[in-house]
C-alpha positions as a Markdown table, in Angstrom:
| # | Residue | x | y | z |
|---|---|---|---|---|
| 1 | Met | 0.0 | -0.1 | -0.1 |
| 2 | Ala | 1.2 | 3.3 | -0.9 |
| 3 | Lys | 2.0 | 5.9 | 1.7 |
| 4 | Arg | -0.5 | 8.9 | 1.5 |
| 5 | Ile | 1.1 | 12.1 | 0.6 |
| 6 | Trp | -0.4 | 15.5 | 1.9 |
| 7 | Thr | -0.7 | 18.7 | -0.1 |
| 8 | Arg | -0.7 | 22.0 | 1.5 |
| 9 | Asp | -4.2 | 22.6 | 0.4 |
| 10 | Glu | -5.3 | 19.7 | 2.5 |
| 11 | Ile | -3.5 | 20.8 | 5.6 |
| 12 | Asn | -4.4 | 24.4 | 5.1 |
| 13 | Ala | -8.2 | 22.9 | 5.1 |
| 14 | Leu | -7.7 | 21.0 | 8.1 |
| 15 | Leu | -6.2 | 24.1 | 9.8 |
| 16 | Arg | -9.3 | 26.1 | 9.0 |
| 17 | Lys | -11.8 | 23.8 | 10.3 |
| 18 | Asp | -10.1 | 21.7 | 13.0 |
| 19 | Asp | -9.0 | 23.7 | 16.4 |
| 20 | Ser | -7.2 | 20.4 | 17.6 |
| 21 | Phe | -5.2 | 20.1 | 14.4 |
| 22 | Val | -4.4 | 23.8 | 15.1 |
| 23 | Glu | -3.2 | 23.0 | 18.4 |
| 24 | Arg | -1.2 | 19.9 | 17.6 |
| 25 | Ser | 0.5 | 21.9 | 14.6 |
| 26 | Ile | 1.6 | 24.5 | 17.2 |
| 27 | Ile | 3.2 | 21.6 | 19.3 |
| 28 | Lys | 4.9 | 20.2 | 16.2 |
| 29 | Leu | 6.3 | 23.6 | 15.0 |
| 30 | Gly | 7.4 | 24.3 | 18.8 |
| 31 | Asp | 9.0 | 21.1 | 19.3 |
| 32 | Leu | 11.1 | 22.4 | 15.9 |
| 33 | Gln | 12.6 | 25.2 | 18.0 |
| 34 | Thr | 16.0 | 24.7 | 19.3 |
| 35 | Asp | 16.4 | 24.7 | 23.3 |
| 36 | Asp | 17.7 | 28.1 | 23.6 |
| 37 | Glu | 14.7 | 29.4 | 21.3 |
| 38 | Lys | 12.3 | 27.7 | 23.4 |
| 39 | Arg | 13.8 | 28.9 | 26.7 |
| 40 | Asp | 14.1 | 32.6 | 25.5 |
| 41 | Gly | 10.8 | 32.5 | 23.2 |
| 42 | Asp | 12.9 | 34.0 | 20.3 |
| 43 | Thr | 14.0 | 32.8 | 16.7 |
| 44 | Lys | 17.9 | 33.1 | 16.8 |
| 45 | Trp | 18.8 | 30.5 | 14.1 |
| 46 | His | 18.0 | 30.8 | 10.3 |
| 47 | Asn | 17.6 | 26.8 | 10.2 |
| 48 | Thr | 14.2 | 27.3 | 8.3 |
| 49 | Val | 12.1 | 25.3 | 10.7 |
| 50 | Gly | 10.1 | 26.3 | 14.0 |
| 51 | Phe | 8.4 | 29.8 | 14.1 |
| 52 | Ser | 9.6 | 32.6 | 12.1 |
| 53 | Ser | 10.9 | 35.6 | 14.1 |
| 54 | Ala | 7.6 | 37.2 | 13.9 |
| 55 | Asp | 5.6 | 34.7 | 15.3 |
| 56 | Ala | 8.0 | 33.0 | 18.0 |
| 57 | Arg | 6.9 | 34.9 | 21.1 |
| 58 | Pro | 3.3 | 33.9 | 20.8 |
| 59 | Gly | 4.0 | 30.4 | 19.2 |
| 60 | Ile | 6.3 | 29.6 | 22.1 |
| 61 | Arg | 3.9 | 30.8 | 24.7 |
| 62 | Phe | 1.0 | 29.1 | 23.0 |
| 63 | Tyr | 3.2 | 25.8 | 22.9 |
| 64 | Arg | 3.9 | 26.1 | 26.7 |
| 65 | Trp | 0.2 | 26.5 | 27.3 |
| 66 | Leu | -0.7 | 23.5 | 25.4 |
| 67 | Lys | 2.0 | 21.4 | 26.9 |
| 68 | Gly | 1.3 | 22.6 | 30.4 |
| 69 | Met | 4.8 | 24.3 | 30.8 |
| 70 | Asn | 6.1 | 27.3 | 32.9 |
| 71 | Asp | 8.1 | 30.0 | 31.3 |
| 72 | Lys | 11.3 | 27.7 | 32.1 |
| 73 | Asn | 9.9 | 24.8 | 29.9 |
| 74 | Val | 9.2 | 22.8 | 32.7 |
| 75 | Val | 6.0 | 20.9 | 32.6 |
| 76 | Cys | 4.3 | 21.9 | 36.0 |
| 77 | Phe | 0.8 | 22.3 | 35.0 |
| 78 | Ala | -2.2 | 20.6 | 33.2 |
| 79 | Pro | -2.0 | 21.0 | 29.5 |
| 80 | Lys | -4.8 | 23.3 | 28.5 |
| 81 | Ser | -6.6 | 24.1 | 25.1 |
| 82 | Leu | -6.3 | 27.5 | 23.5 |
| 83 | Ser | -10.0 | 27.6 | 24.0 |
| 84 | His | -9.7 | 27.3 | 27.6 |
| 85 | Pro | -11.8 | 30.2 | 29.3 |
| 86 | Arg | -8.5 | 31.6 | 30.8 |
| 87 | Ala | -6.4 | 31.8 | 27.4 |
| 88 | Ala | -8.1 | 34.8 | 26.2 |
| 89 | Lys | -6.9 | 37.0 | 29.1 |
| 90 | Val | -3.6 | 35.4 | 29.1 |
| 91 | Phe | -2.9 | 35.9 | 25.4 |
| 92 | Arg | -4.8 | 39.2 | 25.0 |
| 93 | Arg | -1.6 | 40.9 | 23.9 |
| 94 | Tyr | -0.9 | 38.5 | 21.0 |
| 95 | Cys | -4.8 | 38.8 | 19.9 |
| 96 | Arg | -5.8 | 41.8 | 17.9 |
| 97 | Gly | -9.4 | 43.3 | 17.7 |
| 98 | Asn | -11.9 | 40.4 | 18.5 |
| 99 | Ser | -9.7 | 37.7 | 17.7 |
| 100 | Thr | -9.1 | 34.9 | 20.1 |
| 101 | Pro | -6.0 | 32.8 | 20.7 |
| 102 | Met | -7.3 | 30.1 | 18.6 |
| 103 | Asp | -7.5 | 32.6 | 15.7 |
| 104 | Arg | -3.8 | 33.8 | 16.0 |
| 105 | Ala | -2.9 | 30.1 | 16.2 |
| 106 | Arg | -4.5 | 29.3 | 13.2 |
| 107 | Lys | -2.8 | 32.1 | 11.5 |
| 108 | Ile | 0.5 | 31.1 | 12.7 |
| 109 | Ala | -0.1 | 27.6 | 11.6 |
| 110 | Leu | -1.4 | 28.5 | 8.4 |
| 111 | Lys | 1.6 | 30.7 | 7.8 |
| 112 | His | 4.0 | 27.8 | 8.6 |
| 113 | Ser | 1.9 | 25.1 | 6.9 |
| 114 | Arg | 4.8 | 24.1 | 4.3 |
| 115 | Gln | 6.7 | 22.8 | 7.5 |
| 116 | Leu | 3.3 | 21.1 | 8.5 |
| 117 | Val | 3.2 | 19.3 | 5.1 |
| 118 | Asp | 7.0 | 18.3 | 5.2 |
| 119 | Ile | 6.2 | 17.0 | 8.7 |
| 120 | Ala | 3.0 | 15.0 | 7.5 |
| 121 | Asn | 4.8 | 13.5 | 4.6 |
| 122 | Gly | 8.1 | 12.9 | 6.6 |
| 123 | Thr | 10.5 | 15.1 | 4.6 |
| 124 | Leu | 11.1 | 17.8 | 7.0 |
| 125 | Glu | 15.0 | 18.4 | 6.9 |
| 126 | Arg | 17.0 | 20.7 | 9.4 |
| 127 | Lys | 19.4 | 23.0 | 7.7 |
């Protein structure tokens, strides 16, 4: 049986309709950040993986929230959804207008969907 190959249009369609796919995507992208990038909530290396510099801070904050981590990347809380009632207050600085943390996370994931396609197809390479 041939391995399924995902397209960017298919991944984008999933991101637009499935909140849990958005959250899993943020975790996958966060996992690609280097340890020092995760620690500092910034992008330091031009390795073409993980969050872009414009999305590093909110991306890492969302990543930590979803994984139940504190600001030192230590798991010490229960993992929470970006749809959690407290998320809107915690992440209000990253959300403009009437957007929600899920809206911002979806925007980040859609922007990085090429990487998500590569992850889904098992072809992601660090440079």
